[in-house]
PDB file of N, CA, C and O in Angstrom:
ATOM      1  N   MET A   1     121.057  68.839 138.365  1.00  0.00           N
ATOM      2  CA  MET A   1     120.215  69.919 139.033  1.00  0.00           C
ATOM      3  C   MET A   1     120.461  71.007 138.486  1.00  0.00           C
ATOM      4  O   MET A   1     119.900  71.998 138.953  1.00  0.00           O
ATOM      5  N   ASP A   2     121.283  71.150 137.444  1.00  0.00           N
ATOM      6  CA  ASP A   2     121.834  72.386 137.182  1.00  0.00           C
ATOM      7  C   ASP A   2     120.800  72.662 135.968  1.00  0.00           C
ATOM      8  O   ASP A   2     120.142  73.693 135.833  1.00  0.00           O
ATOM      9  N   GLU A   3     120.784  71.240 134.888  1.00  0.00           N
ATOM     10  CA  GLU A   3     120.171  71.622 133.755  1.00  0.00           C
ATOM     11  C   GLU A   3     118.519  71.565 134.191  1.00  0.00           C
ATOM     12  O   GLU A   3     117.686  72.254 133.602  1.00  0.00           O
ATOM     13  N   LEU A   4     118.226  70.788 135.133  1.00  0.00           N
ATOM     14  CA  LEU A   4     116.996  71.262 135.582  1.00  0.00           C
ATOM     15  C   LEU A   4     116.635  72.370 136.014  1.00  0.00           C
ATOM     16  O   LEU A   4     115.408  72.445 136.088  1.00  0.00           O
ATOM     17  N   ILE A   5     117.228  73.368 136.368  1.00  0.00           N
ATOM     18  CA  ILE A   5     117.243  74.647 136.976  1.00  0.00           C
ATOM     19  C   ILE A   5     117.433  75.558 135.585  1.00  0.00           C
ATOM     20  O   ILE A   5     117.014  76.715 135.632  1.00  0.00           O
ATOM     21  N   GLY A   6     117.985  75.127 134.476  1.00  0.00           N
ATOM     22  CA  GLY A   6     118.367  75.747 133.329  1.00  0.00           C
ATOM     23  C   GLY A   6     116.917  75.398 132.741  1.00  0.00           C
ATOM     24  O   GLY A   6     116.177  76.327 133.068  1.00  0.00           O
ATOM     25  N   LEU A   7     116.326  74.594 132.127  1.00  0.00           N
ATOM     26  CA  LEU A   7     115.139  74.065 131.870  1.00  0.00           C
ATOM     27  C   LEU A   7     114.120  74.854 132.393  1.00  0.00           C
ATOM     28  O   LEU A   7     113.449  75.457 131.556  1.00  0.00           O
ATOM     29  N   ILE A   8     113.800  75.021 133.708  1.00  0.00           N
ATOM     30  CA  ILE A   8     112.833  75.835 134.136  1.00  0.00           C
ATOM     31  C   ILE A   8     113.064  77.335 133.706  1.00  0.00           C
ATOM     32  O   ILE A   8     112.310  78.061 133.059  1.00  0.00           O
ATOM     33  N   LEU A   9     114.182  77.579 134.183  1.00  0.00           N
ATOM     34  CA  LEU A   9     114.820  79.222 133.874  1.00  0.00           C
ATOM     35  C   LEU A   9     114.144  79.611 132.488  1.00  0.00           C
ATOM     36  O   LEU A   9     113.301  80.495 132.332  1.00  0.00           O
ATOM     37  N   LEU A  10     114.691  78.761 131.492  1.00  0.00           N
ATOM     38  CA  LEU A  10     114.141  78.678 129.909  1.00  0.00           C
ATOM     39  C   LEU A  10     112.545  78.933 129.726  1.00  0.00           C
ATOM     40  O   LEU A  10     112.194  79.792 128.918  1.00  0.00           O
ATOM     41  N   ALA A  11     111.687  78.287 130.375  1.00  0.00           N
ATOM     42  CA  ALA A  11     110.412  78.014 130.276  1.00  0.00           C
ATOM     43  C   ALA A  11     109.939  79.218 130.965  1.00  0.00           C
ATOM     44  O   ALA A  11     108.976  79.727 130.391  1.00  0.00           O
ATOM     45  N   VAL A  12     110.385  79.919 132.182  1.00  0.00           N
ATOM     46  CA  VAL A  12     109.680  81.066 132.387  1.00  0.00           C
ATOM     47  C   VAL A  12     110.505  82.077 131.897  1.00  0.00           C
ATOM     48  O   VAL A  12     110.303  83.008 132.676  1.00  0.00           O
ATOM     49  N   TYR A  13     111.247  82.412 131.135  1.00  0.00           N
ATOM     50  CA  TYR A  13     111.867  83.402 130.142  1.00  0.00           C
ATOM     51  C   TYR A  13     110.732  83.035 129.049  1.00  0.00           C
ATOM     52  O   TYR A  13     109.705  83.708 129.140  1.00  0.00           O
ATOM     53  N   ILE A  14     110.779  82.038 128.005  1.00  0.00           N
ATOM     54  CA  ILE A  14     109.598  82.092 127.140  1.00  0.00           C
ATOM     55  C   ILE A  14     108.166  82.139 127.801  1.00  0.00           C
ATOM     56  O   ILE A  14     107.262  82.616 127.115  1.00  0.00           O
ATOM     57  N   THR A  15     107.906  81.729 128.949  1.00  0.00           N
ATOM     58  CA  THR A  15     106.703  82.605 129.227  1.00  0.00           C
ATOM     59  C   THR A  15     106.495  84.141 129.296  1.00  0.00           C
ATOM     60  O   THR A  15     105.534  84.749 128.825  1.00  0.00           O
ATOM     61  N   ALA A  16     107.712  84.748 130.061  1.00  0.00           N
ATOM     62  CA  ALA A  16     107.807  86.087 130.328  1.00  0.00           C
ATOM     63  C   ALA A  16     107.379  86.908 128.682  1.00  0.00           C
ATOM     64  O   ALA A  16     106.667  87.891 128.476  1.00  0.00           O
ATOM     65  N   ILE A  17     108.060  86.128 127.821  1.00  0.00           N
ATOM     66  CA  ILE A  17     108.311  87.234 126.646  1.00  0.00           C
ATOM     67  C   ILE A  17     106.972  86.875 126.145  1.00  0.00           C
ATOM     68  O   ILE A  17     106.559  87.859 125.532  1.00  0.00           O
ATOM     69  N   VAL A  18     106.105  85.932 126.120  1.00  0.00           N
ATOM     70  CA  VAL A  18     104.646  85.585 125.327  1.00  0.00           C
ATOM     71  C   VAL A  18     104.046  86.526 126.182  1.00  0.00           C
ATOM     72  O   VAL A  18     103.290  87.317 125.619  1.00  0.00           O
ATOM     73  N   GLY A  19     104.215  86.669 127.643  1.00  0.00           N
ATOM     74  CA  GLY A  19     103.152  87.393 128.295  1.00  0.00           C
ATOM     75  C   GLY A  19     103.461  88.873 128.061  1.00  0.00           C
ATOM     76  O   GLY A  19     102.533  89.646 127.823  1.00  0.00           O
ATOM     77  N   PHE A  20     104.756  89.307 128.120  1.00  0.00           N
ATOM     78  CA  PHE A  20     104.744  91.014 127.947  1.00  0.00           C
ATOM     79  C   PHE A  20     104.739  91.227 126.204  1.00  0.00           C
ATOM     80  O   PHE A  20     105.281  92.237 125.755  1.00  0.00           O
ATOM     81  N   ALA A  21     104.148  90.297 125.332  1.00  0.00           N
ATOM     82  CA  ALA A  21     104.141  90.368 124.136  1.00  0.00           C
ATOM     83  C   ALA A  21     102.114  90.428 124.113  1.00  0.00           C
ATOM     84  O   ALA A  21     101.538  91.151 123.300  1.00  0.00           O
ATOM     85  N   ALA A  22     101.514  89.753 124.897  1.00  0.00           N
ATOM     86  CA  ALA A  22     100.016  89.588 125.270  1.00  0.00           C
ATOM     87  C   ALA A  22      99.657  91.583 125.997  1.00  0.00           C
ATOM     88  O   ALA A  22      98.723  92.350 125.761  1.00  0.00           O
ATOM     89  N   ILE A  23     100.772  91.727 126.785  1.00  0.00           N
ATOM     90  CA  ILE A  23     100.617  92.963 127.523  1.00  0.00           C
ATOM     91  C   ILE A  23     100.424  94.429 126.524  1.00  0.00           C
ATOM     92  O   ILE A  23      99.642  95.380 126.513  1.00  0.00           O
ATOM     93  N   VAL A  24     101.567  94.006 125.756  1.00  0.00           N
ATOM     94  CA  VAL A  24     101.789  95.280 125.114  1.00  0.00           C
ATOM     95  C   VAL A  24     100.617  95.270 123.847  1.00  0.00           C
ATOM     96  O   VAL A  24     100.334  96.315 123.259  1.00  0.00           O
ATOM     97  N   THR A  25      99.986  93.972 123.511  1.00  0.00           N
ATOM     98  CA  THR A  25      99.185  93.956 122.352  1.00  0.00           C
ATOM     99  C   THR A  25      97.788  94.450 122.865  1.00  0.00           C
ATOM    100  O   THR A  25      96.991  95.051 122.144  1.00  0.00           O
ATOM    101  N   TYR A  26      97.548  94.106 124.318  1.00  0.00           N
ATOM    102  CA  TYR A  26      96.526  94.545 124.827  1.00  0.00           C
ATOM    103  C   TYR A  26      96.215  95.911 125.013  1.00  0.00           C
ATOM    104  O   TYR A  26      95.143  96.494 124.851  1.00  0.00           O
ATOM    105  N   ALA A  27      97.628  96.449 125.481  1.00  0.00           N
ATOM    106  CA  ALA A  27      97.690  98.103 125.415  1.00  0.00           C
ATOM    107  C   ALA A  27      97.626  99.092 123.994  1.00  0.00           C
ATOM    108  O   ALA A  27      97.278 100.261 123.827  1.00  0.00           O
ATOM    109  N   VAL A  28      98.032  98.247 123.255  1.00  0.00           N
ATOM    110  CA  VAL A  28      98.013  98.730 121.499  1.00  0.00           C
ATOM    111  C   VAL A  28      96.248  98.829 121.370  1.00  0.00           C
ATOM    112  O   VAL A  28      95.659  99.785 120.865  1.00  0.00           O
ATOM    113  N   ILE A  29      95.785  97.971 121.779  1.00  0.00           N
ATOM    114  CA  ILE A  29      93.925  97.320 121.165  1.00  0.00           C
ATOM    115  C   ILE A  29      93.574  98.756 121.943  1.00  0.00           C
ATOM    116  O   ILE A  29      92.940  99.627 121.347  1.00  0.00           O
ATOM    117  N   LYS A  30      94.056  98.950 123.385  1.00  0.00           N
ATOM    118  CA  LYS A  30      93.276  99.548 124.236  1.00  0.00           C
ATOM    119  C   LYS A  30      93.281 101.237 123.647  1.00  0.00           C
ATOM    120  O   LYS A  30      92.359 102.046 123.536  1.00  0.00           O
ATOM    121  N   ILE A  31      94.648 101.328 123.362  1.00  0.00           N
ATOM    122  CA  ILE A  31      94.991 102.908 122.921  1.00  0.00           C
ATOM    123  C   ILE A  31      94.665 103.531 121.540  1.00  0.00           C
ATOM    124  O   ILE A  31      94.586 104.696 121.151  1.00  0.00           O
ATOM    125  N   PHE A  32      94.477 102.120 120.840  1.00  0.00           N
ATOM    126  CA  PHE A  32      94.108 102.850 119.380  1.00  0.00           C
ATOM    127  C   PHE A  32      92.937 102.061 118.910  1.00  0.00           C
ATOM    128  O   PHE A  32      93.100 101.573 117.791  1.00  0.00           O
ATOM    129  N   PRO A  33      91.698 101.792 119.536  1.00  0.00           N
ATOM    130  CA  PRO A  33      90.332 101.046 119.005  1.00  0.00           C
ATOM    131  C   PRO A  33      90.418 101.472 117.641  1.00  0.00           C
ATOM    132  O   PRO A  33      90.864 102.547 117.239  1.00  0.00           O
ATOM    133  N   THR A  34      89.813 100.254 116.775  1.00  0.00           N
ATOM    134  CA  THR A  34      89.718 100.363 115.469  1.00  0.00           C
ATOM    135  C   THR A  34      87.817 100.796 115.559  1.00  0.00           C
ATOM    136  O   THR A  34      87.029 100.533 116.468  1.00  0.00           O
ATOM    137  N   LYS A  35      87.534 101.634 114.053  1.00  0.00           N
ATOM    138  CA  LYS A  35      86.009 101.763 114.011  1.00  0.00           C
ATOM    139  C   LYS A  35      85.194 100.459 113.961  1.00  0.00           C
ATOM    140  O   LYS A  35      85.550  99.415 113.414  1.00  0.00           O
ATOM    141  N   ARG A  36      84.098 100.674 114.588  1.00  0.00           N
ATOM    142  CA  ARG A  36      83.336  99.387 114.556  1.00  0.00           C
ATOM    143  C   ARG A  36      82.647  99.678 113.022  1.00  0.00           C
ATOM    144  O   ARG A  36      82.886  98.885 112.112  1.00  0.00           O
ATOM    145  N   THR A  37      81.915 100.677 112.832  1.00  0.00           N
ATOM    146  CA  THR A  37      81.476 100.670 111.214  1.00  0.00           C
ATOM    147  C   THR A  37      82.069 101.492 110.303  1.00  0.00           C
ATOM    148  O   THR A  37      81.923 102.714 110.349  1.00  0.00           O
ATOM    149  N   PRO A  38      82.605 101.036 109.628  1.00  0.00           N
ATOM    150  CA  PRO A  38      83.303 101.663 108.424  1.00  0.00           C
ATOM    151  C   PRO A  38      82.560 102.961 107.800  1.00  0.00           C
ATOM    152  O   PRO A  38      81.379 102.961 107.454  1.00  0.00           O
ATOM    153  N   SER A  39      83.391 104.003 107.718  1.00  0.00           N
ATOM    154  CA  SER A  39      82.707 105.204 107.097  1.00  0.00           C
ATOM    155  C   SER A  39      82.164 104.885 105.729  1.00  0.00           C
ATOM    156  O   SER A  39      82.788 104.036 105.092  1.00  0.00           O
ATOM    157  N   LYS A  40      81.191 105.383 105.223  1.00  0.00           N
ATOM    158  CA  LYS A  40      80.852 105.594 104.053  1.00  0.00           C
ATOM    159  C   LYS A  40      81.450 106.187 102.461  1.00  0.00           C
ATOM    160  O   LYS A  40      80.969 107.266 102.116  1.00  0.00           O
ATOM    161  N   PRO A  41      82.026 105.812 101.913  1.00  0.00           N
ATOM    162  CA  PRO A  41      82.819 106.751 100.979  1.00  0.00           C
ATOM    163  C   PRO A  41      82.048 107.670 100.274  1.00  0.00           C
ATOM    164  O   PRO A  41      80.857 107.386 100.142  1.00  0.00           O
ATOM    165  N   ASP A  42      82.548 108.930  99.691  1.00  0.00           N
ATOM    166  CA  ASP A  42      81.631 110.119  99.200  1.00  0.00           C
ATOM    167  C   ASP A  42      81.355 109.554  98.317  1.00  0.00           C
ATOM    168  O   ASP A  42      82.071 108.618  97.959  1.00  0.00           O
ATOM    169  N   LYS A  43      80.070 109.941  97.534  1.00  0.00           N
ATOM    170  CA  LYS A  43      79.380 109.451  96.231  1.00  0.00           C
ATOM    171  C   LYS A  43      80.132 110.594  95.248  1.00  0.00           C
ATOM    172  O   LYS A  43      80.458 111.719  95.625  1.00  0.00           O
ATOM    173  N   PRO A  44      80.317 110.076  93.990  1.00  0.00           N
ATOM    174  CA  PRO A  44      80.984 110.688  92.821  1.00  0.00           C
ATOM    175  C   PRO A  44      80.200 111.644  92.451  1.00  0.00           C
ATOM    176  O   PRO A  44      79.053 111.354  92.793  1.00  0.00           O
ATOM    177  N   ASP A  45      80.255 112.813  91.831  1.00  0.00           N
ATOM    178  CA  ASP A  45      79.657 113.471  90.937  1.00  0.00           C
ATOM    179  C   ASP A  45      78.638 112.978  89.770  1.00  0.00           C
ATOM    180  O   ASP A  45      77.434 113.223  89.696  1.00  0.00           O
ATOM    181  N   LYS A  46      79.559 112.109  88.748  1.00  0.00           N
ATOM    182  CA  LYS A  46      78.502 111.476  88.151  1.00  0.00           C
ATOM    183  C   LYS A  46      79.065 110.003  88.288  1.00  0.00           C
ATOM    184  O   LYS A  46      80.267 109.792  88.453  1.00  0.00           O
ATOM    185  N   PRO A  47      78.229 109.119  88.217  1.00  0.00           N
ATOM    186  CA  PRO A  47      78.727 107.540  87.889  1.00  0.00           C
ATOM    187  C   PRO A  47      79.487 107.089  86.900  1.00  0.00           C
ATOM    188  O   PRO A  47      79.200 107.493  85.773  1.00  0.00           O
ATOM    189  N   GLU A  48      80.476 106.284  87.034  1.00  0.00           N
ATOM    190  CA  GLU A  48      81.085 105.712  85.924  1.00  0.00           C
ATOM    191  C   GLU A  48      80.568 104.739  85.413  1.00  0.00           C
ATOM    192  O   GLU A  48      80.254 103.765  86.096  1.00  0.00           O
ATOM    193  N   THR A  49      80.310 104.811  83.706  1.00  0.00           N
ATOM    194  CA  THR A  49      79.915 103.753  83.244  1.00  0.00           C
ATOM    195  C   THR A  49      81.247 102.796  82.591  1.00  0.00           C
ATOM    196  O   THR A  49      82.335 102.888  82.021  1.00  0.00           O
ATOM    197  N   PRO A  50      80.389 101.959  83.073  1.00  0.00           N
ATOM    198  CA  PRO A  50      81.612 100.618  82.638  1.00  0.00           C
ATOM    199  C   PRO A  50      81.795 100.601  81.090  1.00  0.00           C
ATOM    200  O   PRO A  50      80.893 100.765  80.269  1.00  0.00           O
ATOM    201  N   SER A  51      83.331 100.338  80.785  1.00  0.00           N
ATOM    202  CA  SER A  51      83.217 100.557  79.119  1.00  0.00           C
ATOM    203  C   SER A  51      83.444  98.954  78.595  1.00  0.00           C
ATOM    204  O   SER A  51      83.550  98.589  77.424  1.00  0.00           O
ATOM    205  N   GLY A  52      83.479  98.270  79.584  1.00  0.00           N
ATOM    206  CA  GLY A  52      83.442  96.743  78.853  1.00  0.00           C
ATOM    207  C   GLY A  52      84.856  96.076  78.475  1.00  0.00           C
ATOM    208  O   GLY A  52      84.992  94.871  78.261  1.00  0.00           O
ATOM    209  N   ASP A  53      85.827  96.972  78.426  1.00  0.00           N
ATOM    210  CA  ASP A  53      87.099  96.188  78.221  1.00  0.00           C
ATOM    211  C   ASP A  53      88.030  96.011  79.456  1.00  0.00           C
ATOM    212  O   ASP A  53      89.239  95.789  79.390  1.00  0.00           O
ATOM    213  N   GLY A  54      87.315  96.136  80.554  1.00  0.00           N
ATOM    214  CA  GLY A  54      87.753  95.563  81.661  1.00  0.00           C
ATOM    215  C   GLY A  54      88.919  96.793  82.679  1.00  0.00           C
ATOM    216  O   GLY A  54      89.436  96.461  83.746  1.00  0.00           O
ATOM    217  N   SER A  55      89.063  97.820  82.189  1.00  0.00           N
ATOM    218  CA  SER A  55      89.641  98.806  82.738  1.00  0.00           C
ATOM    219  C   SER A  55      88.987  99.241  83.803  1.00  0.00           C
ATOM    220  O   SER A  55      89.795  99.847  84.506  1.00  0.00           O
ATOM    221  N   GLY A  56      87.641  99.237  84.408  1.00  0.00           N
ATOM    222  CA  GLY A  56      87.372  99.466  85.362  1.00  0.00           C
ATOM    223  C   GLY A  56      87.899  99.842  86.613  1.00  0.00           C
ATOM    224  O   GLY A  56      88.933  99.282  86.978  1.00  0.00           O
ATOM    225  N   GLN A  57      87.303 100.806  87.435  1.00  0.00           N
ATOM    226  CA  GLN A  57      88.201 100.917  88.938  1.00  0.00           C
ATOM    227  C   GLN A  57      87.664  99.572  89.410  1.00  0.00           C
ATOM    228  O   GLN A  57      86.577  99.051  89.160  1.00  0.00           O
ATOM    229  N   GLY A  58      88.760  99.093  90.212  1.00  0.00           N
ATOM    230  CA  GLY A  58      88.496  98.008  91.185  1.00  0.00           C
ATOM    231  C   GLY A  58      88.602  96.734  90.804  1.00  0.00           C
ATOM    232  O   GLY A  58      88.660  95.838  91.646  1.00  0.00           O
ATOM    233  N   ARG A  59      88.642  96.491  89.487  1.00  0.00           N
ATOM    234  CA  ARG A  59      88.986  95.210  89.117  1.00  0.00           C
ATOM    235  C   ARG A  59      90.365  94.830  89.072  1.00  0.00           C
ATOM    236  O   ARG A  59      91.273  95.633  88.857  1.00  0.00           O
ATOM    237  N   LEU A  60      90.520  93.616  89.273  1.00  0.00           N
ATOM    238  CA  LEU A  60      91.957  92.929  90.024  1.00  0.00           C
ATOM    239  C   LEU A  60      92.712  92.491  88.469  1.00  0.00           C
ATOM    240  O   LEU A  60      93.904  92.641  88.200  1.00  0.00           O
ATOM    241  N   PHE A  61      91.552  91.868  87.487  1.00  0.00           N
ATOM    242  CA  PHE A  61      92.109  91.744  86.666  1.00  0.00           C
ATOM    243  C   PHE A  61      91.488  92.015  85.450  1.00  0.00           C
ATOM    244  O   PHE A  61      90.258  91.979  85.416  1.00  0.00           O
ATOM    245  N   ARG A  62      92.457  92.421  83.909  1.00  0.00           N
ATOM    246  CA  ARG A  62      91.931  92.438  83.084  1.00  0.00           C
ATOM    247  C   ARG A  62      90.775  91.704  82.274  1.00  0.00           C
ATOM    248  O   ARG A  62      90.971  90.495  82.395  1.00  0.00           O
ATOM    249  N   ARG A  63      89.790  91.920  81.595  1.00  0.00           N
ATOM    250  CA  ARG A  63      89.274  90.964  80.968  1.00  0.00           C
ATOM    251  C   ARG A  63      89.726  90.355  79.447  1.00  0.00           C
ATOM    252  O   ARG A  63      90.112  91.247  78.692  1.00  0.00           O
ATOM    253  N   ALA A  64      89.740  89.167  78.945  1.00  0.00           N
ATOM    254  CA  ALA A  64      90.323  89.076  78.180  1.00  0.00           C
ATOM    255  C   ALA A  64      89.645  89.007  76.939  1.00  0.00           C
ATOM    256  O   ALA A  64      88.638  88.299  76.936  1.00  0.00           O
ATOM    257  N   LYS A  65      89.989  89.631  75.776  1.00  0.00           N
ATOM    258  CA  LYS A  65      89.243  89.672  74.837  1.00  0.00           C
ATOM    259  C   LYS A  65      89.126  88.573  73.917  1.00  0.00           C
ATOM    260  O   LYS A  65      90.027  87.833  73.523  1.00  0.00           O
ATOM    261  N   ARG A  66      87.785  88.558  73.596  1.00  0.00           N
ATOM    262  CA  ARG A  66      87.097  87.341  72.898  1.00  0.00           C
ATOM    263  C   ARG A  66      87.943  87.319  71.521  1.00  0.00           C
ATOM    264  O   ARG A  66      88.305  88.373  70.996  1.00  0.00           O
ATOM    265  N   GLY A  67      88.253  85.973  70.936  1.00  0.00           N
ATOM    266  CA  GLY A  67      89.230  86.198  69.763  1.00  0.00           C
ATOM    267  C   GLY A  67      90.647  86.101  69.764  1.00  0.00           C
ATOM    268  O   GLY A  67      91.343  85.491  68.952  1.00  0.00           O
ATOM    269  N   ALA A  68      91.138  87.000  71.111  1.00  0.00           N
ATOM    270  CA  ALA A  68      92.687  87.118  71.069  1.00  0.00           C
ATOM    271  C   ALA A  68      93.084  86.091  71.578  1.00  0.00           C
ATOM    272  O   ALA A  68      92.261  85.534  72.305  1.00  0.00           O
ATOM    273  N   ALA A  69      94.445  85.427  71.426  1.00  0.00           N
ATOM    274  CA  ALA A  69      95.084  84.496  71.830  1.00  0.00           C
ATOM    275  C   ALA A  69      96.132  84.777  72.677  1.00  0.00           C
ATOM    276  O   ALA A  69      96.825  83.864  73.126  1.00  0.00           O
TER     277      ALA A  69
END
């Protein structure tokens, strides 16, 4: 009988922890909501021209140069 009560209390404990986490998550989302539409970035004074060597802004990997091993 003690084992059954222990298992029930364990299930209640786990449910309480998950419920508390859900309540905290809900509260944080209500207190600090995200913007629905992202703001547009400022336009630069002059547009950047790509140099072709893969060093442009926003490029994750450099382009491999042809003929180089």
